[in-house]
C-alpha positions in Angstrom: -64.3 2.0 -47.0 -64.2 -1.7 -46.0 -61.2 -4.0 -46.0 -62.4 -6.8 -48.1 -59.5 -9.0 -47.3 -60.9 -9.5 -43.9 -64.7 -9.4 -44.7 -65.3 -10.7 -48.2 -65.2 -14.3 -49.6 -66.6 -13.4 -53.1 -65.3 -15.7 -55.8 -64.4 -12.8 -58.0 -62.1 -11.4 -55.3 -58.7 -12.8 -55.7 -56.3 -12.1 -53.0 -52.6 -11.2 -53.7 -51.3 -14.3 -55.6 -47.7 -13.4 -54.5 -48.4 -13.7 -50.8 -45.1 -13.6 -49.0 -46.6 -15.8 -46.3 -46.9 -18.7 -48.8 -43.4 -18.2 -50.0 -41.9 -18.3 -46.5 -43.2 -21.8 -45.9 -41.8 -23.2 -49.1 -38.4 -24.3 -50.0 -36.6 -24.0 -53.3 -38.4 -27.2 -54.5 -41.7 -26.2 -53.2 -41.3 -28.3 -50.0 -41.8 -26.8 -46.5 -38.6 -25.7 -44.9 -37.3 -27.3 -41.7 -37.7 -25.3 -38.5 -34.6 -23.9 -36.8 -35.2 -26.2 -33.8 -35.5 -29.4 -35.8 -32.4 -28.5 -37.8 -30.5 -27.8 -34.6 -31.5 -31.2 -33.2 -30.5 -33.0 -36.4 -27.1 -31.3 -36.4 -26.6 -32.0 -32.7 -27.3 -35.7 -33.3 -24.8 -35.6 -36.2 -22.2 -33.9 -33.9 -22.6 -36.5 -31.2 -22.2 -39.3 -33.7 -19.0 -37.9 -35.2 -17.3 -35.8 -32.6 -13.7 -36.8 -31.6 -14.6 -36.9 -27.9 -14.7 -40.4 -26.5 -18.1 -42.0 -25.6 -20.5 -39.4 -26.9 -21.5 -41.5 -29.9 -22.8 -44.1 -27.5 -25.7 -41.9 -26.7 -27.2 -42.3 -30.2 -25.8 -45.7 -31.1 -28.5 -48.1 -32.5 -26.5 -51.1 -31.2 -27.2 -50.5 -27.5 -30.4 -50.6 -25.4 -32.2 -47.6 -23.8 -30.8 -48.6 -20.3 -27.3 -48.6 -21.6 -27.8 -45.2 -23.1 -29.1 -43.9 -19.8 -25.9 -45.2 -18.1 -23.8 -43.4 -20.7 -25.9 -40.2 -20.2 -25.4 -40.5 -16.4 -21.7 -41.0 -16.9 -21.3 -38.0 -19.1 -23.4 -35.8 -16.8 -21.3 -36.8 -13.8 -18.1 -36.2 -15.7 -19.2 -32.8 -17.0 -20.3 -31.6 -13.5 -17.0 -32.9 -12.0 -15.1 -31.1 -14.7 -16.8 -27.8 -13.9 -16.2 -28.1 -10.2 -12.5 -29.0 -10.6 -12.0 -26.1 -13.1 -13.7 -23.6 -10.8 -11.5 -24.7 -7.9 -8.4 -24.6 -10.0 -9.3 -21.1 -11.3 -9.9 -19.8 -7.7 -6.5 -21.2 -6.7 -4.8 -19.4 -9.7 -6.6 -16.1 -8.8 -5.7 -16.4 -5.1 -2.0 -17.1 -5.9 -1.6 -14.9 -8.9 1.5 -13.2 -7.5 4.5 -14.7 -5.7 7.7 -13.3 -4.3 10.8 -15.3 -5.0 14.4 -15.0 -4.0 16.2 -14.0 -7.2 19.7 -13.2 -6.0 21.0 -14.1 -2.5 24.3 -12.3 -3.3 23.1 -9.0 -4.4 25.9 -6.3 -4.4 25.7 -4.3 -1.2 27.0 -1.2 -2.8 23.7 -1.0 -4.8 21.7 -0.9 -1.6 20.9 2.5 -0.3 22.4 3.2 3.2 19.5 4.1 5.5 19.0 7.3 7.3 20.0 7.3 11.0 18.0 9.6 13.3 19.5 10.1 16.8 17.1 11.7 19.3 17.9 12.6 22.9 15.7 11.0 25.5 15.7 14.5 27.2 13.4 16.4 24.9 13.7 19.7 26.7 17.1 21.3 27.4 17.5 22.5 31.0 19.5 25.6 29.9 16.9 26.4 27.2 14.0 25.9 29.6 15.5 28.3 32.2 16.2 30.9 29.5 12.6 30.6 28.2 11.1 30.6 31.7 13.0 33.8 32.4 11.5 35.4 29.3 8.0 34.4 30.3 8.7 35.7 33.8 9.6 39.1 32.3 6.5 39.1 30.1 4.1 38.2 32.9 2.2 41.0 34.6 2.1 38.9 37.8 5.3 38.4 39.7 6.1 34.7 40.0 9.4 32.8 40.5 11.1 31.1 37.6 10.4 27.7 39.2 6.7 28.3 38.6 7.3 28.5 34.8 9.7 25.6 34.8 7.1 23.5 36.4 4.6 24.5 33.7 7.0 23.9 30.9 7.1 20.2 31.9 3.6 20.1 30.5 5.1 20.2 27.0 6.2 16.6 27.4 2.6 15.7 26.6 3.3 16.6 23.0 5.7 13.6 22.8 4.1 10.9 24.9 1.4 10.6 27.5 3.6 10.2 30.7 0.7 8.9 32.8 0.9 11.6 35.4 -2.5 12.8 36.5 -2.6 16.5 35.5 -5.7 18.6 35.7 -6.5 19.7 32.1 -7.6 23.1 33.5 -3.9 23.7 34.3 -3.1 23.0 30.6 -5.8 25.4 29.5 -4.7 28.2 31.9 -1.0 27.9 31.0 -1.8 27.8 27.3 -4.0 30.9 27.6 -0.9 32.6 29.2 1.3 31.4 26.3 -1.2 32.6 23.7 -0.9 36.1 25.1 2.7 36.4 26.4 4.5 33.6 24.4 3.5 34.8 21.0 5.6 37.1 18.8 4.1 40.2 17.3 4.0 38.8 13.8 2.3 35.6 14.9 -1.5 35.1 14.9 -1.4 31.9 16.9 1.0 30.3 19.4 3.8 28.7 17.3 4.3 25.4 19.0 6.9 24.2 16.5 9.1 27.3 17.1 9.0 27.0 20.9 9.7 23.2 20.8 12.7 23.7 18.5 13.9 26.4 20.9 13.7 24.0 23.9 15.0 20.8 22.2 18.7 20.0 22.9 20.8 21.0 19.9 22.6 18.4 17.9 25.9 20.1 18.6 25.4 19.4 22.3 25.4 15.6 22.1 26.9 14.6 18.7 30.7 15.0 19.4 32.5 13.2 16.6 31.6 11.4 13.4 33.5 8.8 11.3 32.5 7.3 8.0 34.4 4.5 6.4 37.2 5.0 9.0 37.6 8.6 7.9 36.7 11.6 10.2 34.0 13.8 8.7 32.4 17.0 9.8 29.4 16.0 11.8 27.1 18.8 10.6 26.7 19.2 6.9 24.5 18.0 4.1 26.6 14.9 3.8 26.4 14.1 7.5 23.9 15.1 10.2 21.1 17.6 9.8 18.2 18.5 12.0 15.0 16.9 10.9 11.5 16.2 12.3 10.7 12.7 13.6 8.0 11.3 15.8 10.1 12.5 18.7 10.3 16.1 17.3 13.6 17.6 16.1 16.4 15.1 16.0 19.8 14.7 14.3 19.5 12.7 11.1 22.4 11.2 9.1 22.0 10.8 5.3 18.8 12.7 5.2 19.2 13.6 1.5 20.0 10.0 0.6 23.5 10.8 -0.6 24.7 7.2 0.1 22.2 5.6 -2.2 24.9 4.6 -4.7 28.4 3.7 -3.5 31.5 1.9 -4.8 32.8 -1.5 -3.7 35.3 0.1 -1.2 32.5 2.1 0.5 30.1 -0.7 1.1 30.0 0.2 4.8 29.9 -3.5 5.6 31.9 -3.7 8.8 32.1 -1.9 12.2 35.3 -0.1 11.3 34.1 0.9 7.8 30.6 2.0 8.8 29.2 5.1 10.6 30.7 5.8 14.0 29.3 8.5 16.2 30.5 9.6 19.6 27.7 10.9 21.8 27.7 12.9 25.0 26.2 10.9 27.8 26.2 13.6 30.4 22.9 14.3 32.3 23.9 17.9 33.3 21.4 19.4 30.8 18.5 16.9 31.5 15.2 18.4 32.2 12.3 16.4 30.7 13.1 12.8 29.8 10.2 11.0 28.1 11.2 7.3 28.3 12.6 5.1 31.0 16.0 4.9 29.5 19.3 6.6 30.1 20.6 6.4 26.6 19.5 7.8 23.3 16.7 6.9 20.8 17.9 5.8 17.4 15.6 5.4 14.4 16.7 3.5 11.3 14.6 4.3 8.3 14.6 5.0 4.6 15.9 8.5 3.7 12.7 9.2 1.8 10.4 8.4 4.7 9.2 10.4 7.7 10.7 8.7 10.7 7.8 7.2 12.6 7.5 3.7 14.0 3.7 3.6 13.8 3.9 4.4 10.1 6.0 1.3 9.4 9.5 0.8 8.0 11.2 2.7 10.9 13.1 0.6 13.4 13.5 2.0 16.9 16.6 1.1 19.0 17.7 2.2 22.5 21.5 2.3 22.9 22.6 2.3 26.6 24.5 5.1 28.3 28.3 4.8 28.5 28.3 1.8 26.1 29.7 1.0 22.7 26.7 0.0 20.7 26.8 -1.7 17.3 23.7 -1.7 15.1 24.0 -4.3 12.3 21.7 -3.6 9.4 20.4 -6.4 7.2 18.9 -5.3 3.9 16.3 -6.9 1.6 15.7 -5.5 -1.8 12.1 -6.1 -3.1 11.5 -5.5 -6.8 8.5 -6.2 -9.1 8.6 -7.6 -12.6 7.5 -5.2 -15.3 4.9 -7.8 -16.5 2.7 -6.8 -13.5 2.2 -3.3 -15.0 -0.9 -4.6 -16.7 -2.6 -5.3 -13.3 -4.2 -2.5 -11.3 -2.3 -1.3 -8.2 -5.0 -2.7 -5.9 -4.8 -6.0 -7.8 -1.1 -6.4 -7.3 -1.1 -4.6 -3.9 1.7 -2.1 -4.7 2.4 1.1 -6.6 5.0 1.6 -9.3 6.9 4.9 -9.4 5.2 6.0 -12.7 1.8 5.4 -11.2 2.6 7.7 -8.3 3.4 10.4 -10.8 0.4 10.0 -13.2 -2.4 9.1 -10.8 -5.8 10.6 -10.7 -6.9 13.7 -8.8 -7.5 12.0 -5.5 -4.4 9.9 -5.6 -2.4 12.8 -7.0 -2.8 14.6 -3.7 -1.7 11.4 -1.9 1.3 10.8 -4.1 2.5 14.3 -5.1 5.8 13.8 -3.2 8.0 10.7 -3.6 5.6 7.9 -2.8 6.4 5.6 0.0 4.0 3.5 2.1 5.1 5.1 5.4 4.6 8.6 4.0 1.1 7.6 2.8 0.2 6.3 6.3 1.6 9.5 7.9 -0.5 11.6 5.4 -3.6 9.6 6.3 -2.9 10.1 10.0 -2.4 13.8 9.5 -5.7 14.0 7.7 -7.5 12.3 10.6 -5.8 14.4 13.3 -6.8 17.6 11.5 -10.4 16.4 11.1 -10.9 15.3 14.7 -8.8 17.8 16.7 -8.5 20.7 14.3 -4.8 21.0 14.6 -1.5 19.7 13.4 1.1 18.2 15.8 4.3 20.1 15.5 6.3 16.9 14.8 4.5 16.3 11.5 6.2 17.4 8.2 4.3 20.2 6.4 5.0 18.6 3.0 2.7 15.7 3.8 -0.2 18.0 4.7 -2.8 18.2 1.8 -4.3 21.6 2.7 -2.7 24.1 5.1 -5.5 26.6 5.1 -6.7 27.4 8.6 -4.5 24.7 10.2 -2.7 25.6 13.4 -0.2 23.7 15.5 -1.5 21.7 18.3 -1.2 23.4 21.7 -1.7 22.3 25.3 -5.4 23.0 24.8 -5.6 20.2 22.2 -3.8 17.6 24.4 -7.1 16.1 25.8 -8.4 15.5 22.2 -5.1 14.0 21.1 -5.0 11.6 24.1 -8.6 10.6 23.3 -7.8 9.4 19.8 -4.2 8.2 20.6 -5.2 4.5 20.1 -6.7 5.2 16.7 -3.7 7.0 15.3 -1.2 4.4 16.6 -3.0 1.5 15.0 -3.4 1.6 11.2 -5.3 -0.8 8.9 -5.0 -0.9 5.1 -7.4 -3.9 4.9 -10.3 -4.9 7.1 -10.8 -8.5 8.0 -13.2 -9.2 10.8 -11.5 -11.3 13.5 -13.5 -12.7 16.4 -12.8 -10.8 19.6 -11.1 -7.8 17.8 -14.2 -6.2 16.4 -13.9 -3.0 18.5 -10.2 -2.6 17.8 -10.8 -3.0 14.1 -13.5 -0.3 14.2 -11.4 2.1 16.3 -8.2 1.8 14.2 -7.2 4.3 11.5 -8.3 2.9 8.1 -6.2 3.9 5.1 -7.2 1.6 2.2 -5.5 3.8 -0.4 -2.0 3.2 1.1 -0.2 0.4 -0.7 3.5 -0.7 -0.5 5.9 0.5 -3.2 6.6 -2.1 -5.9 10.3 -1.3 -5.6 11.5 -1.0 -2.0 14.3 -1.7 0.4 13.4 -3.3 3.8 15.8 -3.0 6.7 16.3 -5.2 9.7 18.5 -4.3 12.7 20.3 -6.3 15.4 21.9 -4.6 18.4 24.9 -5.6 20.4 26.8 -3.6 23.1 30.1 -3.5 24.9 31.4 -1.4 27.8 32.8 1.9 26.8 36.2 1.0 28.3 37.2 -0.9 25.1 36.7 2.3 23.0 38.5 4.5 25.6 41.5 2.2 25.5 41.9 2.9 21.8 42.1 6.7 22.2 45.4 8.4 21.9 46.9 10.4 24.8 47.9 14.0 24.3 50.9 15.8 25.9 49.0 16.1 29.2 48.3 12.4 29.3 44.6 13.1 28.6 42.4 11.5 26.0 40.1 13.3 23.5 37.0 12.4 25.5 36.3 11.5 29.1 34.4 8.5 30.2 31.0 10.2 30.1 30.4 9.3 26.4 28.6 6.7 24.3 29.7 5.3 21.0 27.2 4.3 18.2 28.3 2.2 15.2 25.9 1.6 12.3 26.9 -0.6 9.4 25.7 -3.4 7.2 26.0 -6.7 9.0 26.3 -8.8 5.8 28.6 -8.6 2.8 25.6 -9.0 0.5 21.9 -8.3 0.4 19.1 -10.5 -0.6 17.2 -9.5 -3.7 13.6 -10.6 -4.0 11.3 -10.2 -7.0 7.5 -10.2 -7.2 6.2 -11.8 -10.3 3.2 -13.8 -11.7 2.9 -17.2 -10.1 1.5 -18.8 -13.2 2.0 -17.5 -16.7 -0.8 -17.8 -19.3 0.7 -20.9 -20.9 0.9 -22.6 -17.5 -2.7 -21.9 -16.9 -3.6 -23.1 -20.4 -1.7 -26.3 -20.0 -3.1 -27.0 -16.5 -6.7 -26.5 -17.7 -6.0 -28.6 -20.9 -4.6 -31.5 -18.8 -7.7 -31.4 -16.5 -10.1 -31.4 -19.5 -8.2 -34.2 -21.2 -8.4 -36.4 -18.0 -12.1 -35.9 -17.7 -13.5 -35.8 -21.2 -10.5 -36.4 -23.5 -10.7 -32.8 -24.8 -8.4 -31.7 -27.6 -8.0 -28.8 -30.1 -9.9 -30.9 -32.7 -12.9 -31.2 -30.4 -12.7 -27.4 -29.7 -12.8 -26.8 -33.5 -15.7 -29.2 -33.9 -17.8 -27.5 -31.2 -16.9 -24.0 -32.4 -17.8 -25.0 -36.0 -21.1 -26.3 -34.8 -21.9 -23.2 -32.7 -20.8 -20.9 -35.5 -22.9 -22.7 -38.0 -26.1 -22.4 -36.0 -25.4 -18.8 -35.0 -25.0 -18.0 -38.7 -28.3 -19.9 -39.5 -30.2 -18.1 -36.8 -28.9 -14.7 -37.8 -29.7 -15.5 -41.4 -33.3 -16.5 -40.5 -33.7 -13.2 -38.6 -32.5 -11.2 -41.6 -34.8 -13.1 -44.0 -37.7 -12.6 -41.7 -37.1 -8.9 -41.4 -36.8 -8.7 -45.2 -40.1 -10.6 -45.8 -41.9 -8.5 -43.2 -40.7 -5.4 -44.9 -41.9 -6.6 -48.3 -45.2 -7.7 -46.8 -45.7 -4.2 -45.4 -45.0 -2.7 -48.8 -47.6 -5.0 -50.4 -50.1 -4.3 -47.7 -50.0 -0.6 -48.6 -50.6 -1.5 -52.3 -53.6 -3.8 -51.8 -56.9 -3.2 -53.6 -59.9 -2.3 -51.5 -63.5 -2.8 -53.0 -66.2 -0.5 -51.8 -69.8 -1.8 -52.3 
C-alpha cells in the first residue's frame, strides 16, 4: 500500500479539498491572518502613542527626527534603569527595617510588672559543720584508717563543681577520691554516686543565714511558698524568694517601689561555718532573675550582684516591659526574631521538645547547654534542673572524674551564640562558642536592670529596739539586703511593623511618579495591554490544538490508491 498523497501527482487525484492548513492561513474574508508578533508590535505602537505616561508618544511621533527619537529612547532607558535601582534599594531598606521597637508608655503602672525572683547564695558553698559530719561518715566507711583531716582536704575538691579555682591539682587525685566515693559514698539503693544529694547535704542551709524577712514593711515567715524556698541556680542550691511568681500581679499599695516597702532580708555574716568559699568576696551572691527562668548569668536575663559583709545594701530594680503587636503573628518566629506564647505550645516535634515547659530565652539557652554537656562529657552537672533535660535515659550526675572534661569545654559553655556573623580576629572564638540558633527571645517579656548602693550596718542597728536586757535582736555580725523597684513607673515598649502596607505602597507610588509619572490609569492601560495579548496568545494555542486534532482525524480518513 502506497501513500499517494506523498508520491502521486496524477490529475485525477484530488487531495482533500477541506485542507485545514488552507483554512488556518485565511481570515474570515479570505485574507491571510496577521501573525501574533506583528499584531503585538502594532498594539505596542498604539499603546505608546496613547498611554497616559509622559514622553512615550515621542518615540513614534512623525514630527521629530530619528536623532530626537534616539535621545528620547536614551532618556526613557536611563529613567527606567534608575527607577529599578531606586526601587530595589528602597525595598531592601523596608525589609531590613521591617520591625521597630517604640516606647509606647513611659508611665506604665508598676503593679502590673512582675516582681523578679531573688536568689541569695552563700559564697561559702560547703558548710564546715556538714563537711566534718560527712568526713566522719567516710572515715567510718573506709577500710583504711585515716584522720578526718584527710577527708576534709579531699572534700575541698568538690569546689571544682562550681568554679575552676585555679589551684593546680593532680587529676589522679580526683580520680582516686571519686573511686573511693563510688564505693563508700553511695547508698545501697543507688547505682551511681549521687552528686546532687551529697552537694545538697554539704551546702549551707537557708535557715543558717537568712534570719529575718520583711515585705512591704510587714514581717513575714522567711521560709514558705510565698517567701524563700530552696532552688537550684548556677551556684547550686540557693535560697530563692518569689520562686513561684506569686508577686506577678499586685495592687497599687503593694507596688514595692521604695526601700521601706520592698523586700528586706537580714543575713548572717558570721564566718564561723566557712569551709570552701569560691569567690574573692566576703559577702553573699545575689541573683535577680525572672521567676520562670533558671538562674544563670551565662544564660542571659540573670543579674549578679555581690553585697558586702556587714553592710546595708540596697538593690534598686528598673523594669522594662517589652510587648509585640498581634499583627506580627503573620510572620515566622525567625522572621520577627521572637516566639509568641501560643507558638511555644503548638510548635513542631523538634521545637516541642525545646518549648515543652514555659518558654523563655534563658531556659532555651540552658537547655541547649545541657544538651552539649551531655553529648561531650556524658554527664549532667548537679546544678542543672532536670525539667530542662530532654532525655534522662542513661544520664548520670557529673562527678570528680568528669571535671577534666568540664574544664576543657568551659569556654564553649560560657559563650553562647544564636546567630553567627564572621568578625575579623574572632574566628576561633566564634567556632568554639556554643551555637543555639533555635533560641529566640520571647515576644512578651520583662527586662530588669539593677543598681547597687550600700551603707554601713550601723544605720540599721541604730533602728533596732532594745529589749529588757538592753540588747538588740541581732548583733553587729549581720548584713541587710533591700530589694525594691527604684522607679514609680515602668517603661512599656512595643515591637511592631516599621512600615504598614499602605506606607510601602505610597512610598513606591511617589518614587514611580517622580521618575515616570506613573498613575493608576497607566497601570490599568498596561494591564489591559498585557491581558489582551495573553488572551490572544492563549486563544491561538487553543485554535492550533483544535485544528491539529481535526487534521489528525482527517488524516485517518484519507483515501489511499493502490496501483
